[in-house]
C-alpha positions as CSV (number, residue, x, y, z in Angstrom):
1,X,-0.2,0.1,0.1
2,X,1.5,3.7,-0.9
3,X,1.0,6.1,1.8
4,X,-0.2,9.6,0.3
5,X,1.6,11.4,3.0
6,X,5.0,9.8,2.8
7,X,7.8,11.9,1.4
8,X,9.6,11.0,-2.0
9,X,13.0,10.4,-2.3
10,X,15.6,11.9,-4.4
11,X,14.8,9.3,-7.2
12,X,11.5,9.7,-8.0
13,X,10.6,12.0,-10.9
14,X,7.6,12.9,-9.2
15,X,9.9,14.9,-7.2
16,X,11.6,17.5,-9.7
17,X,8.2,17.9,-10.6
18,X,6.9,19.2,-7.4
19,X,9.9,21.4,-6.6
20,X,9.2,23.0,-10.0
21,X,5.8,23.5,-9.1
22,X,6.4,25.4,-5.4
23,X,9.0,27.6,-7.3
24,X,6.4,28.4,-9.7
25,X,3.8,28.9,-7.7
26,X,6.2,31.3,-5.6
27,X,7.4,33.2,-8.2
28,X,3.7,34.5,-9.3
29,X,2.6,34.9,-6.2
30,X,5.1,38.1,-5.8
31,X,2.9,40.4,-7.3
32,X,2.7,42.9,-10.4
33,X,5.5,43.7,-12.8
34,X,6.2,47.3,-12.8
35,X,5.5,47.0,-16.6
36,X,1.9,45.5,-15.9
37,X,0.7,48.9,-13.8
38,X,1.9,51.1,-16.0
39,X,-0.3,49.6,-19.1
40,X,-3.2,49.6,-16.0
41,X,-2.6,53.1,-15.7
42,X,-2.5,54.4,-19.1
43,X,-5.4,52.1,-20.3
44,X,-7.2,53.9,-16.8
45,X,-5.9,57.5,-17.8
46,X,-7.0,57.3,-22.0
47,X,-10.5,56.1,-20.7
48,X,-10.9,59.1,-17.7
49,X,-9.2,61.7,-20.5
50,X,-12.7,60.2,-22.9
51,X,-15.2,59.4,-20.3
52,X,-14.8,62.3,-18.3
53,X,-15.9,65.5,-20.6
54,X,-18.6,63.1,-21.8
55,X,-19.8,62.7,-18.1
56,X,-19.9,66.6,-18.1
57,X,-21.4,67.3,-21.0
58,X,-24.6,64.8,-19.7
59,X,-24.6,66.4,-16.5
60,X,-24.8,70.2,-18.0
61,X,-27.5,68.8,-20.5
62,X,-29.3,67.0,-17.2
63,X,-29.1,70.4,-15.6
64,X,-30.8,72.4,-18.5
65,X,-33.5,69.6,-18.8
66,X,-34.4,69.5,-15.1
67,X,-34.8,73.4,-14.8
68,X,-36.9,73.4,-18.3
69,X,-39.1,70.9,-16.3
70,X,-39.3,72.8,-13.2
71,X,-40.9,75.2,-15.4
72,X,-42.8,73.1,-17.0
73,X,-44.3,71.8,-13.9
74,X,-45.1,75.6,-12.5
75,X,-47.0,76.4,-15.5
76,X,-48.7,73.6,-15.7
77,X,-50.0,74.2,-11.8
78,X,-51.3,77.4,-12.7
79,X,-52.9,76.0,-15.1
80,X,-54.6,73.6,-13.1
81,X,-55.4,76.2,-10.4
82,X,-57.2,78.2,-12.8
83,X,-59.3,75.2,-14.6
84,X,-60.6,74.2,-11.0
85,X,-60.6,77.4,-9.1
86,X,-62.4,79.3,-12.1
87,X,-60.3,82.0,-12.0
88,X,-57.5,83.3,-14.1
89,X,-54.2,82.4,-13.0
90,X,-50.7,84.4,-14.3
91,X,-46.9,82.9,-13.6
92,X,-45.0,86.0,-13.5
93,X,-41.1,85.3,-13.3
94,X,-38.0,87.3,-12.5
95,X,-35.2,86.6,-14.8
96,X,-31.5,85.9,-13.6
97,X,-30.2,87.0,-10.8
98,X,-33.3,86.2,-9.0
99,X,-34.3,83.1,-11.5
100,X,-37.8,82.4,-10.0
101,X,-41.6,82.2,-10.5
102,X,-44.9,82.5,-8.8
103,X,-48.6,81.7,-9.5
104,X,-50.9,84.4,-8.7
105,X,-54.3,85.1,-9.2
106,X,-56.1,87.5,-11.3
107,X,-59.1,89.0,-9.8
108,X,-60.4,91.1,-7.0
109,X,-60.2,89.6,-3.5
110,X,-63.7,88.7,-3.8
111,X,-63.2,86.2,-5.9
112,X,-59.5,85.2,-5.1
113,X,-58.9,85.0,-0.8
114,X,-55.1,84.0,-1.7
115,X,-53.9,86.1,-4.9
116,X,-50.4,84.1,-4.3
117,X,-50.2,80.9,-4.2
118,X,-48.0,79.2,-1.2
119,X,-47.4,76.1,-1.4
120,X,-45.2,72.8,-1.6
121,X,-41.6,74.1,-3.2
122,X,-42.5,77.9,-2.9
123,X,-40.8,80.5,-0.3
124,X,-43.4,82.3,1.8
125,X,-44.1,84.7,-0.7
126,X,-45.2,82.1,-3.2
127,X,-41.8,82.3,-4.9
128,X,-40.4,78.8,-6.8
129,X,-36.3,78.8,-7.4
130,X,-34.5,77.2,-10.1
131,X,-32.5,74.8,-8.0
132,X,-28.5,74.4,-9.7
133,X,-27.5,77.8,-10.5
134,X,-29.9,77.6,-13.8
135,X,-30.9,80.6,-15.1
136,X,-34.0,82.5,-16.7
137,X,-33.1,84.2,-19.6
138,X,-36.4,85.2,-21.0
139,X,-39.2,84.9,-18.7
140,X,-43.0,87.2,-19.9
141,X,-46.1,87.0,-17.7
142,X,-47.8,83.5,-18.8
143,X,-51.9,83.8,-18.0
144,X,-54.3,80.8,-18.2
145,X,-57.6,81.2,-18.2
146,X,-60.8,79.1,-16.6
147,X,-60.5,76.5,-19.5
148,X,-56.7,76.4,-19.1
149,X,-56.0,78.2,-22.7
150,X,-53.2,80.8,-22.4
151,X,-54.7,84.6,-23.1
152,X,-51.3,84.5,-25.4
153,X,-48.6,82.5,-26.2
154,X,-45.2,82.8,-24.6
155,X,-41.5,81.5,-24.4
156,X,-39.7,80.6,-21.2
157,X,-36.1,80.2,-21.6
158,X,-33.7,78.5,-18.9
159,X,-30.0,78.2,-19.7
160,X,-27.8,76.0,-17.4
161,X,-25.5,77.3,-14.5
162,X,-22.3,77.3,-17.1
163,X,-24.2,79.4,-19.7
164,X,-23.8,76.5,-21.7
165,X,-27.1,74.9,-22.8
166,X,-30.4,76.7,-22.8
167,X,-34.1,75.3,-23.7
168,X,-37.1,76.9,-24.8
169,X,-40.7,75.8,-22.8
170,X,-43.3,76.9,-24.8
171,X,-46.5,77.9,-24.2
172,X,-49.4,78.2,-27.0
173,X,-53.0,79.8,-26.7
174,X,-54.7,76.4,-26.3
175,X,-52.1,75.9,-23.0
176,X,-50.7,73.0,-24.4
177,X,-46.9,73.8,-22.4
178,X,-43.8,71.6,-23.9
179,X,-39.8,71.8,-24.1
180,X,-38.1,72.6,-27.4
181,X,-35.0,73.5,-28.8
182,X,-34.2,77.0,-28.4
183,X,-35.4,79.2,-31.5
184,X,-37.6,76.2,-33.2
185,X,-41.4,78.0,-33.6
186,X,-44.0,77.9,-30.8
187,X,-47.3,77.0,-32.4
């Protein structure tokens, strides 16, 4: 019977192979060579050099889109207030440096007990401020009547904090609100 735990003799052909395997295992566990580390660092540097500017472009585009969506929410809210209360509501804006908007009732005190809407997302005076340093660069007052239609069409323009991207929020006379590229026709 052969004992697996017995040591091999010098004349045994397996003893040389096992020694070589142990030597191979010891040299491969020593770590990476400097050339391998430099190649990995070079590859990572190239990926970062390409990826970081793309990420910044994406982040700025999302900032602009988020600001436009904030304006759309404020306009839709004023429109829904006009319809549900049966009283016209106007969205007034303050462009740069304030970059804010608010909804107010367009009627006398008898029909409009709370002339300026204050609620979630607004401060005590009813102002809703754009976040992330986004700016309103064009902001006419938009009024919605009790049927939800706008008294006139208008375009509000938002711009990201680095002034590298802008979007228009178009309000047409039917009351439809949409985000579009700068300079596109507002039907």
